[in-house]
Steps between C-alpha positions, in 0.01 A plus 500: 500500500423761771214736443598869518278711721290753309339829599126536459223758503141384506220700335168432671183612319243299700315627802586375848177294501268411212760332280790264561771700328623691807506181707684316225751785481556474875554121476736549204694760701552257785603223263764707324643622828511140626699408186760765580387772258456862607164673480582870468151643472130438443320759292121510549307636200139527388279324756814361659532827691229376739772279653647823646190599698523508876122465512490139379343292775476131407289264708679329788523173311633656177858556394604864555681570175578864573666401828686222318640753248609724788672208677677398177624854447631533854665156509667518160546871428251503213362833377121504474404769248144590412441702181412849618257579218316168528499529880351849507229394252405216733516691827840377621670811644822545693560783751670723240215471253243549777674822600535618140131439423380617843354163593419404859699178508730265317460125462819361351615195697834503675790386276319610182595817317334681213728517196485607137531278197865605489565253780359220288698615198820503704425149629448377143842636407691384808348171620575171334129411488169682529203268543142620466202363692 
């Protein structure tokens, strides 16, 4: 019996560092891609939005999870969406929001985009699986 490839969206609630949920989500993402499934998007919510910060600077001997997410997105065409409301509350701002709110700078990492909960709702309706971390 051959396994049919499925489409996935991951919902990441854990911060880039401080818990293991974001790292586990990243490992799961790689495992499902290796098995032939398609990861459509990763939606970062609650403290998970910290994964989208361009200001994360891990020590030289630590795994750079934000860079790993960016590499995954570029290599496999995965959308990295950070909840706009949760991001703004936590100081994660893209160039559009910085301009709108007259801020001096933005700090959303390359390959990440701010998105509303509608993106997550659409994923829940259109992907075969949504897995929360």
